[in-house]
Structure formats: structure tokens, C-alpha cells
C-alpha positions as CSV (number, residue, x, y, z in Angstrom):
1,M,-7.3,-9.3,6.6
2,L,-7.6,-13.3,6.4
3,L,-8.0,-14.9,3.8
4,E,-9.2,-19.0,4.4
5,R,-8.6,-20.2,0.7
6,T,-10.8,-23.8,0.1
7,L,-10.0,-26.8,-2.7
8,K,-13.0,-27.0,-5.0
9,G,-15.4,-29.3,-3.7
10,Q,-14.6,-28.7,0.2
11,Q,-15.7,-25.6,2.3
12,A,-15.1,-24.3,5.8
13,K,-17.0,-25.6,8.7
14,N,-18.7,-22.0,9.5
15,P,-17.5,-19.3,6.9
16,N,-18.8,-16.2,7.9
17,L,-18.1,-14.8,4.6
18,T,-18.2,-16.5,0.9
19,V,-16.6,-14.7,-2.0
20,T,-16.9,-16.5,-5.3
21,L,-15.4,-15.5,-8.5
22,N,-13.3,-17.3,-11.7
23,R,-9.8,-18.0,-10.7
24,S,-8.5,-15.6,-13.7
25,D,-10.6,-13.1,-12.0
26,L,-8.9,-13.8,-9.0
27,E,-5.4,-14.0,-10.0
28,Q,-6.1,-10.5,-11.8
29,V,-7.1,-9.1,-8.5
30,M,-3.9,-9.9,-7.3
31,G,-1.5,-9.0,-10.0
32,G,-3.5,-5.5,-9.3
33,Q,-4.8,-5.1,-12.6
34,T,-8.5,-5.5,-11.3
35,T,-10.3,-4.6,-7.7
36,F,-13.1,-6.7,-6.4
37,D,-15.1,-3.5,-6.6
38,K,-14.6,-3.3,-10.4
39,L,-15.9,-7.1,-10.5
40,L,-18.8,-7.1,-8.2
41,A,-20.0,-3.9,-10.8
42,E,-19.5,-6.2,-13.7
43,G,-20.9,-9.0,-12.0
44,K,-18.1,-11.3,-12.1
45,V,-17.7,-11.6,-8.1
46,K,-20.4,-12.6,-5.4
47,F,-20.0,-12.1,-1.7
48,D,-22.3,-13.8,0.3
49,G,-22.0,-13.3,4.4
50,D,-20.5,-10.9,6.5
51,L,-19.0,-7.7,5.1
């Protein structure tokens, strides 16, 4: 999996997937405390583009 990180206010020129979530939720995913599937079910993450 290739994950491109951007800074707030900056975007990749041609993204094929945009993931929108709070930083605290991302930290919970990285720490193994939750998953993207759970966040999606809770309405806390949005995927836009090619999955």
C-alpha cells in the first residue's frame, strides 16, 4: 500500500483516493485501537475516489 501524506492546505496534483478523517482517529488506527472499517461505520472517515 502506498500512502501519500499531504500537509494541511496542500493537496497532491492528481490523487486517485482522498481519505478524510480527524488526526486523533488516524492515530487510533495507527495504534491498532480501531480500524478504517469501524470508523467508516461510525461516520468518522470518508473515502472519495478509487478504492
